[in-house]
Every structure is written in C-alpha cells, then in structure tokens.
Backbone bond lengths (Angstrom), bond angles and torsions (degrees), N, CA, C in turn:
res aa  C-N    CA-C-N  psi(-1)  N-CA   C-N-CA  omega(-1)  CA-C   N-CA-C  phi
1 M - - - 1.450 - - 1.528 111.62 -
2 E 1.324 115.69 -39.93 1.466 118.30 -179.15 1.524 111.54 -68.38
3 D 1.338 117.10 -32.16 1.458 119.52 177.93 1.529 111.23 -64.55
4 Q 1.306 116.94 -39.43 1.457 120.62 178.49 1.518 111.07 -66.95
5 T 1.315 116.21 -39.71 1.458 120.32 178.86 1.522 110.67 -66.24
6 S 1.323 117.06 -42.50 1.466 120.86 178.40 1.525 110.94 -62.72
7 L 1.314 116.50 -40.32 1.461 120.40 178.49 1.528 111.08 -64.37
8 L 1.325 116.23 -44.74 1.458 120.39 179.40 1.524 111.33 -63.83
9 L 1.338 117.07 -43.57 1.462 119.88 178.01 1.522 111.05 -63.87
10 G 1.316 117.40 -37.44 1.457 120.73 177.42 1.519 111.99 -61.94
11 I 1.313 116.58 -41.51 1.462 120.52 178.90 1.527 110.54 -67.35
12 V 1.334 116.57 -43.87 1.463 120.61 -178.66 1.525 110.93 -64.51
13 F 1.344 116.90 -50.47 1.459 119.88 -178.85 1.526 112.09 -65.55
14 S 1.322 117.77 -34.41 1.467 119.79 177.31 1.523 111.30 -67.57
15 G 1.319 117.25 -40.24 1.463 120.43 177.57 1.517 112.06 -63.60
16 I 1.312 116.26 -42.80 1.468 119.97 176.51 1.525 109.87 -65.82
17 G 1.327 116.46 -37.29 1.459 121.11 178.38 1.516 112.83 -61.98
18 V 1.320 117.14 -37.32 1.469 120.35 176.56 1.524 109.91 -62.37
19 G 1.319 116.18 -42.16 1.465 119.80 177.86 1.522 111.92 -63.30
20 Y 1.325 117.51 -44.83 1.463 120.97 177.82 1.526 110.66 -62.39
21 F 1.332 116.48 -41.70 1.462 120.63 -179.20 1.523 110.89 -62.98
22 L 1.325 116.83 -47.53 1.468 119.72 -179.36 1.524 111.43 -64.77
23 Y 1.327 116.94 -40.36 1.460 120.44 177.23 1.530 110.82 -62.69
24 G 1.322 116.36 -45.95 1.458 120.27 -179.70 1.519 112.57 -63.80
25 K 1.321 116.14 -35.83 1.462 120.23 179.29 1.530 111.01 -69.78
26 R 1.324 116.89 -44.24 1.470 120.32 -178.12 1.524 112.47 -71.03
27 Q 1.324 116.67 -38.89 1.459 120.79 -177.38 1.527 112.78 -91.72
28 Q 1.316 116.84 -0.88 1.461 123.45 -177.33 1.531 110.72 54.57
29 H 1.329 114.87 47.04 1.461 122.66 178.85 1.529 106.96 -108.80
30 L 1.327 116.09 104.14 1.459 122.25 -171.28 1.521 112.30 -63.23
31 V 1.326 118.36 -38.92 1.465 120.68 -177.78 1.527 110.70 -63.68
32 S 1.320 117.70 -43.93 1.461 121.13 178.27 1.520 111.22 -64.71
33 L 1.302 116.81 -39.52 1.460 121.75 178.68 1.523 110.93 -62.46
34 L 1.324 117.42 -46.84 1.460 121.15 -179.06 1.526 111.90 -69.65
35 C 1.323 116.99 -37.81 1.467 119.59 176.65 1.527 110.46 -65.60
36 G 1.306 117.18 -36.16 1.464 120.54 175.66 1.517 111.96 -62.55
37 L 1.316 116.53 -43.34 1.464 119.90 176.79 1.525 111.25 -63.47
38 L 1.321 115.93 -41.78 1.463 120.17 178.32 1.524 111.16 -62.57
39 L 1.321 116.84 -45.02 1.460 120.31 -179.30 1.523 112.01 -64.97
40 M 1.326 117.42 -33.02 1.455 120.03 -179.97 1.522 112.81 -74.25
41 G 1.337 117.79 -24.74 1.458 117.93 -171.53 1.509 117.98 -117.44
42 F 1.322 119.04 -16.68 1.454 118.43 -171.27 1.523 113.52 -70.23
43 T 1.323 118.60 -23.72 1.465 119.87 -177.83 1.526 112.58 -69.88
44 Y 1.325 117.69 -14.55 1.461 120.29 175.28 1.523 111.44 -74.06
45 F 1.315 117.31 -22.40 1.455 121.47 -174.07 1.527 113.64 -108.90
46 V 1.321 117.94 -15.58 1.469 122.18 -177.32 1.519 108.00 -113.49
47 S 1.340 116.57 129.24 1.455 119.00 -178.67 1.524 113.12 -113.21
48 D 1.321 118.41 -17.05 1.457 121.20 -179.35 1.529 110.15 -75.66
49 L 1.325 115.74 134.21 1.455 121.45 -174.92 1.519 112.45 -62.53
50 W 1.326 117.74 -47.87 1.470 121.15 -176.39 1.518 111.79 -70.11
51 V 1.322 117.42 -34.69 1.466 120.20 177.04 1.531 109.72 -68.76
52 T 1.319 116.42 -38.78 1.459 120.81 176.92 1.531 110.91 -60.78
53 L 1.328 115.97 -45.57 1.465 119.50 178.15 1.524 111.67 -63.31
54 A 1.323 117.07 -42.40 1.469 120.54 -178.27 1.528 111.33 -64.40
55 I 1.324 116.78 -46.48 1.468 120.25 -179.42 1.531 110.23 -66.56
56 G 1.315 116.95 -43.90 1.460 120.60 -178.69 1.515 112.59 -63.28
57 L 1.314 116.95 -47.68 1.466 119.84 -179.96 1.522 111.29 -68.65
58 G 1.324 117.04 -35.93 1.468 119.97 177.05 1.520 112.12 -65.37
59 A 1.334 116.14 -42.48 1.464 119.72 179.09 1.529 111.79 -68.64
60 M 1.328 116.59 -30.09 1.464 119.31 176.57 1.524 111.56 -72.37
61 A 1.332 117.79 -32.82 1.457 121.23 -176.94 1.529 112.42 -84.80
62 L 1.309 118.30 -23.39 1.466 122.30 -173.49 1.527 113.56 -57.43
63 P 1.323 121.55 -46.30 1.472 119.27 179.33 1.528 113.57 -61.88
64 F 1.326 116.61 -32.43 1.467 119.73 178.44 1.529 111.28 -73.24
65 L 1.323 116.60 -35.99 1.460 120.56 180.00 1.531 112.20 -72.64
66 L 1.316 117.28 -34.06 1.468 120.81 -178.38 1.525 113.08 -88.85
67 R 1.303 118.20 -5.51 1.468 121.47 -178.84 1.521 111.51 -71.85
68 A 1.322 117.15 -31.80 1.467 121.18 -175.98 1.515 112.20 -72.43
C-alpha cells in the first residue's frame, strides 16, 4: 500500500513541479524554478511517506512565502 501511495505522490509532485519550473522559467523567478526542479526529482531519493509529504508541501509553499 505504501508503494502505491509513494508512486502516486511522486506523480502528483512531479506534475506540479513541471508547472512551477515552466512558470519560473517564463517569469524569470529563480525560487519557482528551483522548487520545480526539487519537486520533479526529490521523490527518487526519499522513500518515507511523511518525509515525502513534508518536502513536497514545503517546496510548494516556498515560492508563495518568499514572494512577499
């Protein structure tokens, strides 16, 4: 069950990461670009479910927190 959840989270976070990457590239926003790269690749190196959720949600929130 955990393998299926990890796979699904990897697909979701990678898809969101592509969006962040493209936005960061077009708008020349470095934080969004780097968070997109992180979201696309970190699931290959992290296998724990809760750590995956923490890193993914943190990387998704970081561009919004640093924008102000």
